[in-house]
Every structure is written in structure tokens, then in C-alpha cells.
N, C-alpha and C positions, 0 to 999 in steps of 0.2 A: 430286689436283687437276691435275697436269701433263698426264695423258692427256686430261682434259676440255678444257683450254685448247688442247692440240695439235689435237684434233679440231675445235675451234671455229675455230682459225686456218687449218686446211686447207680450210675451207669458203670462205674468202676467196680469190679468184683471185690467182695469183702476181703479175701485173702491178699489181694494186691494193696488195698487200703491199709490193712493191718501191717503188712510188711513195710510199707512206706512209713508208717507211723513209728514202727520199731527202729528202722534205720535212722529216722530223724532224731529220735530220742537218744539213740546211741551216739550219733554225731554231736548232739548238743552236750552230752555228758563228757565226751572226749575233749571238746573245745573248752568246756569249763575247767577241766583238770589241767589242760595245757596252759590256759590263761592264768590259772592260779600259780603254776610252777614258773611261768615265763611272763610276768606282767609287762605291759607296754613300757618299753625302754628304748632309748636310742636318741639319735640326733633330733633335736626339736622337741623332745618330750622330757628327758631327764638331764639334759646337758646345760641347763641354765643355772645361774649362781644361786638363786633362792631355793632351788630344790634341795641343795646340800646343807642349808642352814637349819639349825634347830628351830622349832616353832617359836620359842620365846625371843628369838633374834629377829623376827620379821618386823620391819619398820612399819609403824602405824602412824597415820597422819593425826596430828593434834586436832585438826578441824573436825574429825569424826567424834571427838570427845571420848575416845576409848584408849586407855593406856595399855601397854603391852602386858603388864601384870594381869589386868582383867582378862585379856585374851587368853593368857596362859591358863587362868582358872577355868574359863569357858572350855578351852581345849581339853583340860584334864577331866572336866565333868562329862564331856561328850564321849571320851575314850574309856571312861570308867575308872 
């Protein structure tokens, strides 16, 4: 498969390939900046009750053998 695609790409002039790469990198950077400023929010993503709770208030099943205090410590270790 790789030799086929390599031959196919070689048929495209260098300037066109370079321009396409620059355009894709610019679009990727714009999308990353936009996503950082406007994270996924809205109905079905951030409208549920647990989203608004502080981490230490998340209910943990005793069957798992982990207390909420232990999770809080784990959470603080992960976030630094």
C-alpha cells in the first residue's frame, strides 16, 4: 500500500503539497485555539448534575473499597 500512495503523492507538484500541508497545519492550530477558548459545552455534555459537583463530593461505592478521601488524595496528586 505504501508504494502505491508514495507514487500517487509524487504525482502532485511539490508546491501544491507544501501549500496543502501549510493550510492543514494552520487549520489545526486555529481549531486548537478555538477549542481551548470554547471547550465542549452544552446540552448532554455539561448539563448533568455531577458535572457541577466538587470532586470530593462524588459518591463512591463501598464495594470498590475506595473511600472518597482516598480519591481526593489521588485527584490532588494527579493535578499537582
